C-alpha positions as CSV (number, residue, x, y, z in Angstrom):
1,X,-32.1,12.5,-78.7
2,X,-30.7,15.6,-80.5
3,X,-28.3,18.0,-78.9
4,X,-30.9,20.9,-80.0
5,X,-29.2,23.8,-78.2
6,X,-26.1,23.4,-80.5
7,X,-27.3,22.1,-83.9
8,X,-27.6,25.1,-86.5
9,X,-31.1,26.0,-87.6
10,X,-30.8,25.1,-90.9
11,X,-29.8,21.2,-89.8
12,X,-32.6,21.3,-86.9
13,X,-35.9,21.3,-88.3
14,X,-37.5,17.5,-88.5
15,X,-34.6,15.7,-86.9
16,X,-35.9,12.9,-84.9
17,X,-32.5,11.5,-83.5
18,X,-28.8,12.5,-84.1
19,X,-26.4,9.5,-82.5
20,X,-24.1,9.1,-81.0
21,X,-24.9,12.5,-78.8
22,X,-21.4,12.8,-77.8
23,X,-18.4,11.0,-79.5
24,X,-15.1,11.4,-77.8
25,X,-15.8,14.4,-76.3
26,X,-17.1,15.9,-79.8
27,X,-20.6,16.6,-80.6
28,X,-22.1,16.6,-83.9
29,X,-22.4,20.4,-83.6
30,X,-18.8,20.7,-82.9
31,X,-17.9,18.6,-85.5
32,X,-20.0,20.7,-88.2
33,X,-18.4,23.9,-86.7
34,X,-14.8,22.4,-86.9
35,X,-15.3,21.5,-90.2
36,X,-16.7,25.2,-91.0
37,X,-13.7,26.6,-89.4
38,X,-10.9,24.2,-91.2
39,X,-12.9,24.8,-94.6
40,X,-13.4,21.3,-94.7
41,X,-16.4,19.9,-96.5
42,X,-18.3,17.0,-94.5
43,X,-19.3,13.9,-96.6
44,X,-23.0,13.2,-96.1
45,X,-24.1,10.0,-97.0
46,X,-27.9,9.4,-98.3
47,X,-28.3,5.5,-99.7
48,X,-31.1,4.9,-102.0
49,X,-32.0,1.6,-103.2
50,X,-33.9,1.7,-106.6
51,X,-36.2,-1.1,-105.9
52,X,-39.4,1.0,-107.3
53,X,-39.8,3.5,-110.3
54,X,-41.5,6.4,-107.7
55,X,-40.2,9.2,-105.0
56,X,-42.7,10.1,-103.0
57,X,-42.7,12.8,-100.4
58,X,-42.0,10.4,-97.5
59,X,-38.7,10.1,-99.1
60,X,-38.3,13.9,-99.8
61,X,-37.7,14.3,-96.3
62,X,-34.3,12.8,-96.8
63,X,-33.2,14.4,-100.1
64,X,-34.1,18.1,-98.7
65,X,-32.3,17.3,-95.7
66,X,-29.6,16.3,-98.0
67,X,-29.7,19.7,-99.9
68,X,-29.4,21.7,-96.6
69,X,-26.2,20.4,-96.2
70,X,-25.5,21.2,-99.7
71,X,-26.7,24.6,-99.2
72,X,-24.2,25.0,-96.2
73,X,-21.0,24.0,-98.0
74,X,-21.0,20.2,-97.7
75,X,-21.0,17.2,-100.2
76,X,-23.6,15.2,-100.9
77,X,-23.0,11.6,-101.2
78,X,-25.7,10.0,-102.9
79,X,-25.3,6.5,-103.2
80,X,-27.4,4.4,-105.6
81,X,-27.4,1.0,-104.3
82,X,-27.7,-1.0,-107.4
83,X,-26.1,-4.0,-105.7
84,X,-27.8,-4.1,-102.3
85,X,-31.1,-3.5,-104.5
86,X,-30.8,-6.9,-105.9
87,X,-30.8,-8.1,-102.3
88,X,-33.5,-5.9,-101.0
89,X,-33.7,-4.2,-97.5
90,X,-35.4,-6.1,-94.8
91,X,-36.2,-3.3,-93.0
92,X,-39.8,-3.0,-92.5
93,X,-40.4,-6.6,-94.2
94,X,-41.9,-9.7,-92.6
95,X,-40.6,-11.7,-95.4
96,X,-37.6,-12.4,-97.7
97,X,-38.1,-10.0,-100.5
98,X,-38.2,-10.7,-104.5
99,X,-34.9,-10.1,-105.6
100,X,-34.8,-7.8,-108.6
101,X,-32.6,-8.0,-111.6
102,X,-29.8,-6.0,-112.6
103,X,-31.6,-4.5,-115.7
104,X,-34.5,-3.7,-113.4
105,X,-32.5,-1.8,-110.9
106,X,-30.7,0.2,-113.5
107,X,-33.8,1.5,-115.0
108,X,-35.5,2.4,-111.7
109,X,-32.4,4.3,-111.0
110,X,-32.5,6.5,-114.0
111,X,-36.2,7.4,-113.0
112,X,-35.0,8.0,-109.3
113,X,-32.2,10.6,-110.6
114,X,-34.9,12.0,-113.3
115,X,-37.3,12.6,-110.2
116,X,-34.8,14.4,-108.3
117,X,-33.8,16.8,-110.7
118,X,-30.9,15.6,-112.6
119,X,-30.4,17.6,-115.4
120,X,-32.1,20.4,-114.1
121,X,-31.1,24.0,-112.7
122,X,-30.0,23.8,-109.0
123,X,-33.6,26.4,-108.2
124,X,-35.8,23.8,-110.1
125,X,-34.5,20.6,-108.5
126,X,-34.6,18.8,-105.1
127,X,-30.7,18.1,-105.1
128,X,-28.0,20.5,-106.2
129,X,-26.6,18.5,-109.5
130,X,-25.0,22.1,-110.7
131,X,-22.3,22.4,-107.9
132,X,-20.0,19.4,-108.9
133,X,-17.7,20.2,-105.8
134,X,-21.2,19.3,-103.4
135,X,-22.8,16.2,-105.4
136,X,-21.0,12.9,-105.7
137,X,-23.1,10.0,-107.0
138,X,-21.8,6.8,-106.3
139,X,-23.2,3.0,-107.4
140,X,-22.2,0.5,-104.7
141,X,-21.7,-2.3,-107.2
142,X,-18.4,-0.2,-107.6
143,X,-17.1,-1.7,-104.6
144,X,-19.5,-4.6,-103.8
145,X,-19.9,-6.4,-107.1
146,X,-16.3,-7.8,-106.6
147,X,-15.7,-8.5,-103.2
148,X,-14.0,-12.1,-102.9
149,X,-15.1,-14.7,-100.5
150,X,-12.2,-13.5,-98.1
151,X,-13.7,-9.8,-98.0
152,X,-17.4,-11.0,-97.6
153,X,-15.7,-13.3,-94.7
154,X,-14.3,-10.4,-93.0
155,X,-17.4,-8.5,-92.9
156,X,-19.3,-11.3,-91.5
157,X,-16.7,-11.7,-88.9
158,X,-17.5,-8.6,-87.9
159,X,-21.1,-8.9,-86.5
160,X,-23.1,-11.5,-84.6
161,X,-26.3,-13.6,-85.1
162,X,-27.3,-12.0,-82.0
163,X,-26.7,-8.5,-83.0
164,X,-28.6,-9.1,-86.3
165,X,-31.5,-10.7,-84.1
166,X,-31.4,-7.5,-82.2
167,X,-32.9,-5.7,-85.0
168,X,-36.5,-5.5,-84.7
169,X,-37.8,-7.1,-88.1
170,X,-35.4,-10.3,-87.9
171,X,-36.4,-10.5,-84.1
172,X,-40.1,-10.9,-84.9
173,X,-39.6,-13.1,-87.8
174,X,-37.6,-15.5,-85.7
175,X,-39.7,-15.6,-82.8
176,X,-42.6,-16.1,-85.3
177,X,-40.6,-19.0,-87.0
178,X,-41.0,-17.0,-90.5
179,X,-37.9,-17.6,-92.6
180,X,-35.2,-15.3,-92.7
181,X,-32.6,-16.2,-95.6
182,X,-29.1,-16.1,-94.7
183,X,-28.5,-13.3,-97.5
184,X,-30.7,-11.0,-95.9
185,X,-28.1,-10.8,-92.8
186,X,-25.6,-9.4,-95.3
187,X,-27.8,-6.4,-96.5
188,X,-26.7,-4.3,-93.1
189,X,-23.2,-5.4,-93.7
190,X,-22.9,-4.4,-97.2
191,X,-25.0,-1.2,-96.5
192,X,-22.8,-0.4,-93.6
193,X,-19.8,-0.8,-96.0
194,X,-21.1,1.7,-98.2
195,X,-19.9,4.0,-95.3
196,X,-16.4,2.7,-95.5
197,X,-15.8,3.0,-99.3
198,X,-17.0,6.8,-99.4
199,X,-15.4,7.4,-96.0
200,X,-19.0,9.1,-94.5
201,X,-18.5,11.7,-91.7
202,X,-22.6,11.7,-91.5
203,X,-25.5,9.4,-92.7
204,X,-29.1,10.3,-93.1
205,X,-31.9,7.8,-92.7
206,X,-35.3,7.4,-91.6
207,X,-36.0,6.2,-87.9
208,X,-36.1,2.5,-89.2
209,X,-32.7,2.8,-90.7
210,X,-31.0,3.2,-86.8
211,X,-29.9,-0.3,-87.1
212,X,-28.3,0.0,-90.5
213,X,-26.3,3.0,-89.9
214,X,-25.0,1.9,-86.7
215,X,-23.9,-1.5,-88.5
216,X,-22.0,1.1,-90.6
217,X,-20.1,3.0,-87.6
218,X,-19.0,-0.3,-86.5
219,X,-17.6,-1.3,-89.8
220,X,-15.8,2.3,-90.1
221,X,-14.2,1.5,-86.8
222,X,-13.5,-2.2,-88.0
223,X,-11.3,-0.4,-90.7
224,X,-9.8,2.5,-88.8
225,X,-11.9,5.6,-89.8
226,X,-13.7,7.6,-87.8
227,X,-17.2,6.7,-87.1
228,X,-19.5,8.7,-88.7
229,X,-22.7,10.3,-87.2
230,X,-26.2,9.4,-87.8
231,X,-28.9,11.8,-88.3
232,X,-32.4,10.3,-88.2
233,X,-35.7,12.0,-89.7
234,X,-39.5,11.0,-89.3
235,X,-41.2,8.3,-91.4
236,X,-44.1,10.7,-93.0
237,X,-47.7,9.4,-92.3
238,X,-49.4,8.6,-95.5
239,X,-52.7,10.4,-96.6
240,X,-54.8,8.2,-94.7
241,X,-53.4,9.7,-91.5
242,X,-52.5,6.4,-90.0
243,X,-49.8,4.2,-91.8
244,X,-46.2,5.2,-93.1
245,X,-46.2,6.7,-96.4
246,X,-45.9,3.6,-98.7
247,X,-47.0,2.9,-102.0
248,X,-48.4,-0.5,-100.7
249,X,-50.6,1.1,-98.5
250,X,-51.9,3.4,-101.6
251,X,-51.2,6.4,-99.6
252,X,-48.8,8.1,-101.2
253,X,-47.8,11.6,-103.2
254,X,-45.8,11.0,-105.8
255,X,-43.1,13.7,-106.9
256,X,-43.5,13.0,-110.5
257,X,-47.5,13.4,-110.1
258,X,-49.2,16.4,-111.8
259,X,-50.2,19.7,-110.2
260,X,-53.9,18.9,-109.7
261,X,-53.5,15.6,-108.6
262,X,-50.8,16.4,-106.0
263,X,-52.8,19.5,-104.9
264,X,-56.1,17.5,-104.6
265,X,-54.8,14.9,-102.4
266,X,-52.9,17.1,-100.4
267,X,-55.6,19.4,-99.5
268,X,-57.5,16.5,-97.7
269,X,-55.1,15.1,-95.4
270,X,-56.7,14.5,-91.9
271,X,-56.4,17.5,-89.4
272,X,-53.9,15.1,-87.1
273,X,-51.1,15.3,-89.5
274,X,-51.1,18.7,-90.8
275,X,-48.4,19.9,-88.7
276,X,-46.1,17.3,-89.3
277,X,-46.9,18.0,-93.2
278,X,-45.6,21.6,-92.7
279,X,-42.7,20.9,-90.7
280,X,-41.3,18.2,-92.7
281,X,-42.3,19.2,-96.1
282,X,-41.9,23.0,-96.0
283,X,-40.2,25.8,-94.7
284,X,-42.8,27.7,-93.7
285,X,-42.9,28.9,-89.7
286,X,-45.1,26.6,-88.1
287,X,-45.7,28.8,-85.3
288,X,-47.5,31.0,-87.3
289,X,-50.5,28.9,-88.1
290,X,-51.3,27.4,-84.9
291,X,-54.6,29.8,-84.5
292,X,-56.0,28.9,-88.1
293,X,-58.7,26.5,-88.6
294,X,-57.9,23.1,-90.3
295,X,-59.2,24.1,-93.7
296,X,-57.3,26.8,-93.8
297,X,-54.4,25.0,-93.2
298,X,-55.0,22.2,-95.3
299,X,-55.1,24.5,-98.5
300,X,-52.1,26.6,-97.0
301,X,-50.2,23.3,-96.8
302,X,-51.5,21.9,-100.1
303,X,-50.3,25.1,-101.7
304,X,-46.9,25.5,-100.6
305,X,-46.0,21.6,-101.1
306,X,-47.4,21.8,-104.8
307,X,-45.5,25.0,-105.4
308,X,-42.0,23.3,-104.5
309,X,-42.4,20.9,-107.3
310,X,-44.6,22.8,-109.9
311,X,-44.1,26.4,-109.1
312,X,-46.3,28.9,-107.9
313,X,-48.4,29.8,-110.7
314,X,-49.1,26.0,-111.4
315,X,-49.9,25.6,-107.6
316,X,-52.7,28.2,-107.7
317,X,-53.8,27.0,-110.9
318,X,-54.4,23.5,-109.3
319,X,-56.0,25.3,-106.3
320,X,-58.7,26.7,-108.5
321,X,-59.4,23.9,-110.6
322,X,-60.0,21.6,-107.4
323,X,-62.2,24.4,-106.5
324,X,-64.3,24.2,-109.7
325,X,-64.5,20.8,-109.5
326,X,-65.9,20.4,-106.0
327,X,-68.7,23.3,-107.5
328,X,-69.1,21.0,-110.4
329,X,-68.1,23.5,-113.1
330,X,-66.3,20.8,-115.1
331,X,-66.3,23.2,-118.1
332,X,-64.3,25.9,-116.4
333,X,-61.3,23.5,-115.7
334,X,-58.3,23.6,-117.2
335,X,-55.8,20.9,-118.0
336,X,-56.8,17.9,-115.9
337,X,-54.1,14.6,-116.2
338,X,-55.3,12.2,-118.8
339,X,-56.0,8.6,-118.2
340,X,-55.7,6.6,-121.6
341,X,-58.3,4.2,-122.9
342,X,-56.3,2.7,-125.5
343,X,-55.6,-0.7,-123.9
344,X,-58.7,-1.5,-122.8
345,X,-60.9,-3.9,-124.2
346,X,-64.6,-3.0,-124.9
347,X,-67.3,-3.7,-123.5
348,X,-66.2,-3.7,-120.2
349,X,-67.6,-3.7,-116.5
350,X,-67.2,-0.6,-114.3
351,X,-65.2,-2.3,-111.7
352,X,-63.0,-4.2,-113.8
353,X,-62.4,-1.1,-115.9
354,X,-60.7,0.7,-112.9
355,X,-58.7,-2.1,-111.6
356,X,-57.3,-2.6,-115.2
357,X,-56.0,1.2,-115.0
358,X,-54.3,0.4,-112.0
359,X,-56.7,3.0,-110.0
360,X,-57.0,0.3,-107.5
361,X,-54.9,-2.8,-106.1
362,X,-57.4,-5.4,-107.1
363,X,-61.0,-5.6,-108.6
364,X,-62.6,-6.5,-105.2
365,X,-61.1,-3.0,-104.1
366,X,-62.7,-1.4,-107.1
367,X,-66.0,-3.1,-106.5
368,X,-66.1,-1.6,-102.7
369,X,-65.1,1.6,-103.5
370,X,-68.0,1.8,-106.3
371,X,-70.5,0.4,-103.6
372,X,-69.6,2.9,-101.2
373,X,-70.1,5.7,-103.3
374,X,-66.4,6.6,-103.6
375,X,-66.4,7.0,-107.8
376,X,-68.0,9.6,-109.7
377,X,-67.7,10.3,-113.4
378,X,-68.6,14.2,-114.7
379,X,-69.6,14.7,-110.7
380,X,-72.2,12.0,-110.7
381,X,-72.0,9.0,-108.5
382,X,-72.0,5.9,-109.8
383,X,-72.6,3.1,-107.4
384,X,-73.4,0.1,-109.5
385,X,-69.7,-2.1,-110.1
386,X,-71.3,-4.0,-112.6
387,X,-72.3,-1.1,-114.9
388,X,-71.1,-1.8,-118.8
389,X,-69.3,0.5,-120.7
390,X,-69.8,-0.6,-124.3
391,X,-67.2,1.6,-126.2
392,X,-64.7,4.1,-125.5
393,X,-67.0,6.7,-126.6
394,X,-69.1,6.0,-123.5
395,X,-66.3,7.7,-121.4
396,X,-64.0,9.8,-123.5
397,X,-63.7,13.3,-122.4
398,X,-65.3,12.4,-119.2
399,X,-63.8,13.8,-115.6
400,X,-63.4,10.4,-113.2
401,X,-63.3,11.2,-109.8
402,X,-62.3,8.9,-106.8
403,X,-62.8,10.3,-103.7
404,X,-61.1,13.7,-103.1
405,X,-57.8,12.6,-104.2
406,X,-57.7,11.4,-107.6
407,X,-58.9,13.3,-110.7
408,X,-58.5,12.4,-114.4
409,X,-59.8,12.8,-117.5
410,X,-60.7,10.0,-119.9
411,X,-59.3,9.7,-123.3
412,X,-59.2,7.4,-126.1
């Protein structure tokens, strides 16, 4: 529930829930107004665990809201969970995560910050890294790595087993007799302790993070701090229009993707999710588009989102090239992302080639797509997965299309 009539407009858009609605007779909006009146910058926490290398549009919702706080004078406290990433957030998992090494986490965190625009001017980055008084980057190994056993026991003593089993994922696994490792109970406690360490006023998270944020409030209260407010933002539906955007579901748009790939994926999203993409991924007035037909809305949304990450000129070029590819005008298409054949050993069967290039999760998925007519080379549909390419020269310079979302040019 959100106190929608009181929150400022720059904050209200896209919020699913803020909690508690009232805290000692103070609402979230009055906390913001009081901070502004006293010229106090609120500390707005967002924690990210660098468990992978790519940030996608689903993640961008949280970062864009964090940027809104920055633009309105508050401090973004970006916590890189380099310690907690080695445990792994159990949220959304039906089994224990594989633990990452310290070196893997360190490398992943570098790519995350690069994708968020670190090193770029504020007008070309997702977060404002230029204004030093509005950004604080912290690594939670700073306070978690050296916790002694007494401190860990104190943290564990602040919660109960029944409280942990109230967490939906733990409850499902417990009832289905799927193992829950004891260290997984530590994750929400350690993430919650992050709020204590940085003295967070507000924490942002997806709707699946309510439990973890609430644990942070409990721990702040335990350590005699004023509990933070939680702001929950929706989980973005993926390109399939059904499941949440997730790399494991192959339904994502990465922030680092080239403009052509980004645009071509977005202009084909199902009609039912276009309104949420407008609301969560752009700043456009969504009431202006209610009367337009779905195809026009797809193109407008795709152009707007691509412009945010590549600039208007590059987005328009991507739009034009997509239309040319649709018409089969290969020779008139500008720059198309390259996919290298350097590591492929020829001769090679078609299905194996595509899975080896990581275009599908498995060889069987590659076969199914080819047989279903979902793969074209130079606009010609190839339906034989066992077709053999004898050498790189058979493919070099040709354009690969998988569905209407992946477009690449082969290169030696």
